[in-house]
N, C-alpha and C positions, 0 to 999 in steps of 0.2 A: 121400766123404768123413761124411756123416750115416749113409750105412748102415754103416759102418764103426765108427761110437762107439756106434748102437744094436745092432750085435750085440756090444758088449762090455759091455751095460746089460741081460742078458736077462730082469728083470725090467719091463722100460719098453715101452711100448704102439706104439714106432713101426713094428713089422713087417705088420700090415693093410694101413697106407698105401702101403710099400715093395713088397710083394708086387702088390697090384694093379695098380703103376707098372709093374713087371717084366714082366706080360704083356703087356701092351700093349708095351712096347717090345720085348719080344722076337718078337711079333708082327709089327711092322712093320720088323723086320728084312729078311728076306727080301722081302720091299714095294720096301725101298730097292734093292736090290740088280737085282733086275729093273725099276727105273724107272731105275737109270745104264745096265745093259744095252740099254735100247730107246732111251734118249735116244744112245747110242755108236751105234745103226743108223741113225739120223736123219741122221748127217752121209755115210750113203752113199745108193745109190738105192733102198733097201731099202722096200718098203710101210711109212707110219707110222700105225701104229693106238696112241690110247692108252685109248679108251672100253671094253676089254673087262678093260686092266688095271684101270680104275677100278672096273668093275663085278666084278673077282674079288678085287680086295684090299678091296671093301668085304665082297663074301659072308664072308673071312675073319677079318677084325677086327672087324664089326659085334656078333655073337654077344659078343666079349668087353667092347665095349662096354658092351653091355645087362648083364653081370654089373656092372660098374663102376658105371653108373647105380643100379644094387639097390644096391650096398654104399657110395657115396659119404658119404651122411648118415651113415650109424653110422658111420665112420670118421670125419668131422669132430669128432663129438659125441663121439666116443671120445679122440681126441685132446687136444680142447678140456679134456675131464675129464682127463686127465694132467696137462696142462699144468697145471693149476689145483691139483692135489693132491700134483705130483709137482713138488721144487725140482729136482732133476737132470735130469729132464728138460725142465723148461720151461728152464733154463739150455742145455742140452744144444741146444735150438731156437733160441733166442737165440745162442747163440754162431755157429750156422748162417747163421744171416739177416744176421751181423755181417762174414760172409765176404764178398769182394769180388766173389765171380762168384755172389751169391745178392740178388740186386736186388729180391727180393719179399719179403712174408710166406711161412714155411713153408706155410701152408694153402692160400695162392693157388697153388702150385704143384699141387694137387692138382685145379684146376679147369682148367689145361691140357689135358688130355686131351678135354676135353667141349668145348672151345672149339675142339679141332681139327675139329671133327664140322662146326661152322660154316665153317670152311675150303674142307671138302670139298663142301659143298653150292655155296658159293659159285662154287668152281674148275667144278662140272658145271653150271650154270646161267651160266657164261658161255661152255663151251665149247657150250652148247645153244643158245646165244645165235647164237655163232658160225658154228655149223654149217647147212647145209642140211639139209632131214629126207632127202635120198636120200643124203647122207655116212655113208660106214659106219662111220662110230663112233655117228652119231645115234642108233641104238635101243641099243646099250650106253651110251649114257649116260642115255640116258631112264629105262633099267631099274636104273642107278644110283641114280638118284637117287628112283625110286619107294622102292626098299629103303631108302635112306638115309633118305627121310623116315617111314617106321615107328621109328623109333628117335629121330630129332628131334622127334616128336609127342611123346613123353616126356621126350626130354631137355633142349629148353627150357627146362619148367615147373620141372624137377631143379635145371637149371642156375640158373636165378633164385633157385630158394631158397638152393642154397649159394651163390652168391656174396652174397646179406643175410647168411645165416650167418658166414661169414667174416669181412666186414666189421664187423656186431655184437660177433665173438670179438676182434678184432684192435684195435675202441674199447674193447672191458672192458678190456683189456691198458694200453691208453693213457691211459686215464681214469680218476680216482683221486675218491673222495667221491660216488660214485652205485653203488650195492649193484645184481647182478641188471639189467644192461644190457639178458641177452639174456633175452628171453620171447618165448614163441608169441605170432605174429600181429604184434610188434615190426617194422616194417621200416625201414632210414637211408634216408633220401631227399637231405639234402645235408649240406654242414658248409663254411663259412665267416669268414673275418674282417669284424667290425664294430667301430665305434668307439661302445662304451658311456657315455653320459653320466649320470652320478651327480652325487651334492652335493664329488667331490675334481672334478670334470672330464670330459675324454675319458679313457676307460680302453681300449687295447683287450682286446676281448674275441674265444675263440672258441666260435662259436655249431656246434651239432652238433641240426640237424632229422631228428626221426623220426615214425612216422604218427602219435604219439601225444602226445610230449611234446619239448619245444622246451628243451636245456642251453645254458647257457653257459658258461664256463671262461677260467682264465687258465692261462699255461705256469709252468709247475714246474723245477725244477732236477734233479728226480730222476732218474735214471740208465733206470730200467727205466720211469716213466709221463711222459707228456708232457705231460697237463692236470690239473687239478685242478677239477672243479664248484664254480662261485660261486654258482649259482641255477637255476631248473627249472620250466616254466611247462607245464600240462598243454594242451594244444591245443583240447581240447574249451572251450567259449566263448570263448576267446583273440578278440583283436581286435587288427586293424592298422588305424592311421589315419596320415594324413599329418601330420608335426610343424609347428609353427608358425616355424619358421627363428630362434626367438631366438638361437639358439646364433651364425646366422651361419652356418653350416655347408650344404653342398648337401646334398639326400639324406636328407631327415629325416624318419625315421614312429618311432611310438609304438606299441611293442606292449605290450597288457595283458590278463593273465588273469582267469579269471571268478572276481570278488571282490574284483579288486585296483585 
């Protein structure tokens, strides 16, 4: 659906992301057929092997994953820029995310191929823990893990960076009243709901903690943005103290910013 819509909008920037996914999908097609054939043979008395399949599969697909790693961050940045500057593309993405089969933000799907590398690694580790060293699959699994490790060494770093960038992009779309949320070096840490006590009593606020700043927000009724910033506190110089419990509530604490 998304590919068809993008193809109708020739000036939109969706194609790089789609082409990267398609390369990996095409490469995994024959692998899936081979795996199904292997599983079918397991129902007979034929010799059972999986290690060589994993090794050969990784030899075929890991160069594509290396290419994916090289292009992922520029693709994410280009998609975010286009969503920010093109109302049509932004609406197209929102329409796609609103479909019942799309359960994640669009940019999150671009992380899925790299997360598959972790699944490969987990499968191989499980097999190596299960096999004795003289098993016919052991050496192939060992070789597969060594080759996968070369890609994972770089892949984990890029995956962590990409996951943080995607989180910042999504929060920038969901939060109003705070510009330039996406900044180099800023990391998203956690979000959660707290009861903020003020002159109007307790009011529910959603807090967003980053590596350099704390935002507290309230929910809005706008269709495209969920929260609006009510206040912000830089983490530098911030102190947190136990509250005096004068409000009669449990788990009370006081957050103070520098100079406040």
